[in-house]
C-alpha positions as CSV (number, residue, x, y, z in Angstrom):
1,M,-22.5,35.5,30.5
2,H,-24.1,32.3,29.7
3,T,-22.3,32.1,26.2
4,V,-19.3,30.4,27.1
5,P,-21.0,27.4,29.2
6,A,-23.3,27.1,26.3
7,M,-20.5,26.8,23.6
8,I,-18.8,24.4,25.9
9,R,-21.8,22.1,26.2
10,I,-22.5,22.5,22.4
11,T,-18.7,21.5,21.6
12,R,-19.0,18.5,24.1
13,Y,-22.3,17.4,22.4
14,V,-21.0,17.6,19.0
15,V,-17.9,15.8,19.6
16,S,-19.5,13.0,21.7
17,E,-21.9,12.3,18.9
18,L,-19.2,12.3,16.2
19,M,-17.0,10.1,18.3
20,K,-19.8,7.5,18.9
21,V,-20.5,7.1,15.2
22,F,-16.9,7.4,14.2
23,V,-15.6,4.7,16.5
24,A,-18.4,2.3,15.9
25,T,-18.3,2.7,12.1
26,L,-14.4,2.5,12.2
27,F,-14.4,-0.7,14.3
28,A,-17.0,-2.4,11.7
29,M,-15.5,-1.2,8.6
30,T,-11.9,-1.9,9.6
31,A,-13.0,-5.5,10.8
32,F,-14.8,-6.1,7.5
33,V,-11.7,-4.9,5.4
34,I,-9.3,-7.1,7.7
35,L,-11.3,-10.0,7.2
36,A,-11.7,-9.5,3.4
37,V,-8.0,-8.8,2.9
38,V,-6.6,-11.6,5.1
39,G,-9.0,-14.0,3.9
40,A,-8.2,-13.3,0.3
41,E,-4.5,-13.6,1.2
42,A,-5.0,-16.8,3.0
43,V,-7.1,-18.3,0.1
44,R,-4.6,-17.2,-2.4
45,E,-1.4,-18.4,-0.6
46,G,-2.9,-21.3,1.3
47,L,-2.2,-20.1,4.6
48,G,-3.1,-22.0,7.8
49,V,-4.7,-20.8,10.7
50,E,-1.5,-19.8,12.6
51,A,-0.2,-17.9,10.0
52,V,-3.5,-16.0,9.4
53,A,-3.6,-15.0,13.1
54,R,0.0,-13.7,12.7
55,L,-1.1,-11.5,9.6
56,L,-4.1,-10.0,11.6
57,P,-2.0,-7.2,13.6
58,Y,0.2,-6.4,10.6
59,S,-3.2,-5.9,8.4
60,L,-4.6,-3.4,11.0
61,P,-2.8,-0.2,9.8
62,M,-3.2,-1.3,6.2
63,A,-6.7,-1.4,6.5
64,L,-7.1,1.8,8.6
65,R,-5.5,3.6,5.6
66,F,-8.7,3.0,3.6
67,T,-11.3,2.9,6.3
68,V,-10.5,6.2,8.2
69,P,-11.3,8.8,5.4
70,G,-14.6,7.3,4.7
71,T,-15.5,6.7,8.3
72,I,-14.9,10.4,9.2
73,L,-17.1,11.3,6.3
74,F,-20.0,8.9,7.4
75,A,-19.9,10.2,11.0
76,C,-20.2,13.9,9.7
77,C,-22.9,13.0,7.4
78,S,-24.8,11.0,10.1
79,V,-24.5,13.4,12.8
80,F,-25.1,16.7,11.1
81,G,-27.8,15.3,8.7
82,R,-29.8,14.2,12.0
83,M,-29.1,17.4,13.7
84,S,-30.5,19.4,10.7
85,A,-33.4,17.2,10.2
86,S,-34.2,17.6,13.8
87,N,-34.1,21.5,13.3
88,E,-31.2,21.6,16.1
89,I,-29.2,23.8,13.7
90,V,-32.1,26.2,13.4
91,A,-32.6,26.2,17.4
92,I,-29.0,27.2,17.7
93,K,-29.4,30.0,15.1
94,S,-32.5,31.3,17.1
95,L,-30.3,31.5,20.1
96,G,-28.1,34.0,18.2
97,V,-25.2,31.3,17.9
98,S,-23.4,30.8,14.6
99,P,-23.6,27.4,13.1
100,M,-19.9,27.6,13.2
101,A,-20.2,26.5,16.8
102,V,-21.3,23.1,15.9
103,I,-19.2,22.9,12.8
104,R,-16.0,24.0,14.2
105,P,-15.5,20.9,16.6
106,A,-16.1,18.7,13.7
107,L,-13.4,20.4,11.6
108,I,-10.9,20.4,14.6
109,L,-11.7,16.7,15.0
110,A,-11.0,16.1,11.2
111,I,-7.6,17.9,11.5
112,I,-6.6,15.5,14.4
113,V,-8.0,12.6,12.5
114,S,-6.1,13.7,9.3
115,C,-2.6,13.8,11.3
116,L,-3.5,10.4,12.7
117,A,-4.2,9.1,9.2
118,V,-0.8,10.2,7.9
119,W,1.1,8.6,10.9
120,V,-1.0,5.2,10.3
121,N,-0.1,5.5,6.5
122,D,3.5,5.5,7.5
123,V,3.1,2.7,10.1
124,A,1.4,0.6,7.5
125,V,4.2,0.8,5.0
126,S,7.1,0.6,7.6
127,W,5.7,-2.1,9.9
128,G,2.4,-3.5,8.3
129,T,3.5,-4.3,4.8
130,A,6.9,-5.6,6.0
131,G,5.2,-7.7,8.7
132,V,2.8,-9.3,6.1
133,H,5.7,-10.0,3.8
134,R,7.6,-11.5,6.6
135,V,4.9,-13.9,7.7
136,I,4.5,-14.9,4.0
137,L,8.1,-15.6,3.6
138,Q,8.1,-17.7,6.9
139,S,5.3,-19.7,5.8
140,I,6.5,-20.3,2.4
141,E,7.2,-24.0,3.1
142,Q,3.2,-24.4,3.9
143,I,2.5,-22.4,0.9
144,V,4.3,-24.5,-1.7
145,Y,3.1,-27.7,-0.1
146,G,-0.5,-26.7,-0.2
147,R,-0.2,-25.6,-3.8
148,L,1.6,-28.7,-4.8
149,R,-1.0,-30.8,-3.1
150,T,-3.8,-29.4,-4.9
151,Q,-2.5,-28.4,-8.3
152,R,0.8,-30.5,-8.6
153,S,2.7,-27.3,-9.3
154,Y,3.7,-24.1,-8.0
155,S,5.2,-20.9,-9.6
156,N,5.9,-17.4,-8.7
157,Q,7.0,-13.9,-10.3
158,R,10.5,-14.7,-9.5
159,G,10.9,-17.5,-11.9
160,L,10.8,-20.4,-9.3
161,A,8.6,-23.3,-10.7
162,I,8.1,-26.6,-9.1
163,Q,6.1,-29.6,-10.6
164,V,5.5,-33.0,-9.0
165,K,4.1,-36.1,-10.0
166,D,2.4,-36.7,-6.6
167,V,2.7,-35.5,-2.9
168,D,2.8,-38.2,-0.2
169,G,2.8,-36.5,3.1
170,D,5.8,-34.1,3.0
171,R,7.4,-36.3,0.3
172,L,7.4,-34.9,-3.3
173,I,7.3,-37.7,-5.8
174,R,9.3,-37.1,-9.0
175,P,9.9,-33.2,-8.5
176,T,11.2,-31.0,-11.3
177,L,12.4,-27.7,-9.9
178,S,13.7,-24.6,-11.8
179,Y,14.6,-21.1,-10.7
180,Q,16.5,-18.0,-11.8
181,P,19.4,-17.3,-9.3
182,N,20.0,-13.7,-8.0
183,D,23.5,-13.4,-9.3
184,G,22.3,-13.2,-13.1
185,S,23.7,-16.6,-13.9
186,R,21.5,-18.8,-16.2
187,P,18.5,-20.8,-14.8
188,V,19.0,-23.9,-12.6
189,S,17.0,-27.0,-13.5
190,I,16.7,-29.8,-11.0
191,T,14.9,-33.3,-11.2
192,A,14.9,-36.0,-8.6
193,D,13.3,-39.3,-7.7
194,E,12.0,-37.7,-4.4
195,A,12.5,-34.5,-2.4
196,Q,11.4,-32.8,1.0
197,M,11.1,-29.2,1.8
198,K,11.9,-27.2,5.1
199,L,13.0,-23.7,6.3
200,N,16.6,-23.5,7.4
201,A,17.5,-22.6,11.1
202,D,17.3,-18.7,10.6
203,N,14.4,-18.7,8.2
204,S,16.2,-17.2,5.4
205,A,16.1,-19.9,2.8
206,L,14.1,-22.9,1.7
207,V,16.0,-26.0,2.0
208,V,15.0,-28.8,-0.4
209,V,16.5,-32.3,0.4
210,F,16.7,-34.2,-3.0
211,D,17.0,-37.9,-3.5
212,N,19.1,-38.9,-6.5
213,M,19.3,-35.3,-8.0
214,R,20.1,-34.4,-11.5
215,I,21.0,-30.6,-11.7
216,D,21.9,-28.4,-14.7
217,G,23.2,-25.0,-13.8
218,D,26.4,-22.9,-13.9
219,K,27.9,-23.7,-10.6
220,L,26.6,-27.4,-10.4
221,R,26.0,-29.9,-13.3
222,G,25.3,-33.6,-13.5
223,D,24.0,-36.6,-11.4
224,M,24.3,-36.7,-7.8
225,P,23.2,-39.9,-6.4
226,G,22.0,-40.2,-2.6
227,R,20.6,-37.4,-0.6
228,F,21.6,-33.7,-1.3
229,E,20.4,-30.6,0.3
230,Y,20.0,-27.5,-1.8
231,E,19.0,-23.9,-0.5
232,I,16.9,-21.5,-2.3
233,P,16.8,-17.9,-1.0
234,L,13.4,-16.8,0.3
235,S,13.6,-13.8,-1.8
236,I,13.4,-16.3,-4.8
237,A,10.9,-18.7,-3.2
238,A,8.4,-16.1,-2.2
239,R,5.8,-15.1,-4.7
240,K,6.2,-11.3,-4.0
241,G,10.0,-11.0,-3.4
242,R,11.5,-7.6,-4.3
243,D,15.0,-6.6,-5.2
244,M,14.3,-2.9,-4.4
245,A,11.7,-1.5,-2.2
246,S,9.0,0.3,-4.0
247,P,8.8,4.0,-2.9
248,S,5.2,3.4,-1.6
249,D,6.9,0.8,0.9
250,I,9.4,3.1,2.4
251,P,8.9,4.9,5.6
252,M,8.7,8.8,5.6
253,S,12.0,8.9,7.7
254,D,13.9,6.9,5.0
255,L,12.7,8.8,1.9
256,R,15.3,11.5,1.9
257,R,18.1,9.1,2.2
258,T,16.8,7.0,-0.5
259,V,16.3,10.0,-2.7
260,E,20.1,10.9,-2.2
261,E,21.1,7.2,-2.9
262,T,19.1,7.1,-6.1
263,R,20.6,10.3,-7.3
264,R,24.0,8.9,-6.5
265,D,23.3,5.9,-8.5
266,I,22.1,8.0,-11.7
267,D,25.2,10.2,-11.5
268,D,27.4,7.0,-11.1
269,R,25.8,5.3,-14.1
270,T,25.9,8.3,-16.2
271,T,29.5,9.0,-15.5
272,R,30.4,5.3,-16.4
273,L,28.6,5.9,-19.8
274,A,30.3,9.2,-20.4
275,V,33.9,7.7,-19.6
276,D,33.1,4.6,-21.7
277,A,31.9,6.7,-24.6
278,A,35.0,9.2,-24.3
279,Y,37.3,6.1,-24.3
280,Q,35.7,4.5,-27.5
281,M,35.7,7.8,-29.3
282,A,39.3,8.5,-28.4
283,S,40.2,5.1,-29.5
284,G,38.3,5.4,-32.8
285,N,36.1,2.3,-32.0
286,F,32.8,4.1,-33.2
287,D,31.1,0.8,-33.9
288,R,31.0,0.0,-30.1
289,L,29.1,3.3,-29.5
290,R,26.2,1.6,-31.3
291,A,26.6,-1.7,-29.7
292,P,23.5,-3.3,-27.9
293,H,25.3,-3.5,-24.6
294,W,24.5,0.2,-24.1
295,R,20.8,-0.3,-24.0
296,P,20.5,-2.0,-20.6
297,E,22.3,0.7,-18.9
298,Y,20.4,3.5,-20.6
299,Q,17.2,1.7,-19.6
300,A,18.4,1.4,-16.1
301,I,19.1,5.2,-15.8
302,E,15.6,5.8,-17.2
303,N,14.2,3.5,-14.7
304,Q,16.0,5.4,-11.8
305,H,14.7,8.6,-13.1
306,G,11.3,7.3,-13.0
307,R,12.0,6.0,-9.4
308,L,13.2,9.4,-8.3
309,N,10.1,11.0,-9.5
310,R,8.0,8.6,-7.4
311,L,10.3,9.3,-4.4
312,H,9.7,13.0,-4.6
313,M,6.0,12.5,-5.0
314,E,5.6,10.1,-2.1
315,P,5.6,12.5,0.9
316,W,3.1,14.7,-1.0
317,R,0.9,11.8,-1.7
318,R,0.8,10.6,2.0
319,W,0.0,13.9,3.5
320,A,-2.6,14.5,0.6
321,A,-4.1,10.9,1.3
322,G,-4.1,11.6,5.1
323,F,-5.6,15.0,5.0
324,S,-8.4,14.0,2.8
325,C,-10.2,13.3,6.0
326,L,-10.3,17.0,6.6
327,F,-11.5,18.0,3.1
328,F,-14.1,15.1,3.1
329,A,-15.5,16.7,6.4
330,M,-15.5,20.0,4.9
331,V,-17.8,18.9,2.2
332,G,-19.7,16.5,4.2
333,V,-20.8,18.7,7.2
334,P,-22.3,21.6,5.2
335,L,-23.9,19.5,2.6
336,A,-25.5,17.2,5.3
337,I,-26.9,20.3,7.0
338,L,-28.3,21.7,3.7
339,L,-29.9,18.4,2.8
340,R,-31.9,18.1,6.3
341,N,-32.2,14.4,5.8
342,A,-32.2,12.2,8.9
343,D,-31.5,9.1,6.9
344,F,-27.8,8.9,7.2
345,W,-27.3,6.5,4.2
346,T,-29.0,9.1,2.1
347,S,-26.9,11.9,3.5
348,F,-23.6,9.7,3.1
349,G,-24.4,8.8,-0.5
350,A,-25.2,12.4,-1.5
351,C,-21.8,13.6,0.1
352,F,-19.8,10.5,-1.1
353,L,-20.9,10.6,-4.7
354,P,-19.6,14.1,-5.6
355,I,-16.3,13.3,-3.7
356,L,-16.1,10.0,-5.7
357,I,-16.5,11.8,-8.9
358,L,-14.2,14.8,-8.1
359,Y,-11.6,13.7,-5.6
360,Y,-10.4,10.3,-6.7
361,P,-10.0,10.8,-10.4
362,L,-8.1,14.0,-9.7
363,F,-5.9,12.4,-7.1
364,M,-5.2,9.5,-9.3
365,A,-4.4,11.7,-12.3
366,G,-2.2,14.0,-10.4
367,M,-0.2,10.9,-8.9
368,D,0.2,9.4,-12.4
369,R,1.3,12.5,-13.9
370,A,3.7,13.3,-11.0
371,K,5.2,9.8,-11.3
372,A,6.0,10.5,-15.0
373,G,7.6,13.9,-14.0
374,A,5.1,15.8,-16.3
375,V,3.9,17.9,-13.3
376,P,5.3,18.9,-10.0
377,P,4.7,16.5,-7.0
378,F,2.2,18.7,-5.3
379,A,-0.2,18.1,-8.0
380,V,-1.5,15.2,-6.0
381,W,-3.1,17.7,-3.7
382,A,-5.5,18.8,-6.7
383,G,-8.4,16.7,-5.4
384,N,-8.0,18.2,-1.9
385,I,-8.0,21.8,-3.4
386,V,-11.1,21.1,-5.3
387,L,-13.0,19.8,-2.2
388,L,-11.7,22.8,-0.3
389,V,-13.3,25.2,-2.9
390,V,-16.5,23.2,-2.9
391,G,-16.6,22.9,1.0
392,T,-16.0,26.7,1.3
393,F,-18.9,27.5,-1.0
394,L,-21.3,25.0,1.0
395,L,-20.1,26.4,4.2
396,R,-20.7,30.0,3.3
397,R,-24.4,28.9,2.2
398,V,-24.9,27.3,5.7
399,L,-23.6,30.4,7.4
400,R,-25.7,32.8,5.3
401,H,-29.0,31.0,5.4
């Protein structure tokens, strides 16, 4: 008759102890990661205090993606290592209660945390990454000015390069600017006596006001005396501009639609190639079949096939990464009980080391091979499956002894 109240008290006790450690550790680890990530981004981009403050909320879900699995493992190792070292598990067994009475609440909590981790992962890519990118875009004026004041030059991965002789306040002395337009035309090169930069009204472009500009491009060419405003799209001005969203940055709700669009693009490109090839064969122009202009289209189709593989793998990867919390707990809980060590760092190290050796290499290998299309997308769950086997073996030892 006293079994049910005792079970409720045990469950409350275990959940309470786990939540205390989990929340405190999660707060500390997440704060550290946010400060490290945001600080590194601020230093690299030359962001000011206002921009850094705007980055903080967007960085939260991105940091939680990495801290939640380690935190749940640390909480399990800390609580169950202390309980085992204090003979609380032995006391529970002596009352005729199975150790599953204390293990089950931890596994249920790990399942809940795993579901939350999957959701946080999606929020991080649909809101967090986009927000960080937007803040950096809107701070591009400050970033460029900061780089020019310290290094006299600024360049990014999109082909934009600016060099100046000096910077006086917001005036660029003897600037030289070059960039690659989005329309595929040849690079634009601009020199001037002076220039100033600012964002346009809707924050969509970097406006450069030149004095006595000399420009060399497809659309404009020659000397332009006086003041002249020239707009550069932020997708070019920003260091990390993207023409196409990476599959890892697409929300789960949009993945299916993106898969269908990618398939249609592959079909359209393949059809155009087939029609072109059939026409050249019918007209007897066999030399054109070997022409170099075919190679870019073949490469584009190959790239789209690679993107399709990544899109198929992405949902599996996110669910596998989120539910690593559960499988970390399945290994951490019984191993901490068997080690019977009150030092939580020792228990955590003993649990995390085999996870580090087993889980992450298998997870990364499965992800790389799935991206290449060499294995099915569910191969990313290989690390979780191995932890499931190991955790089941350890759990049986705890229950048996």
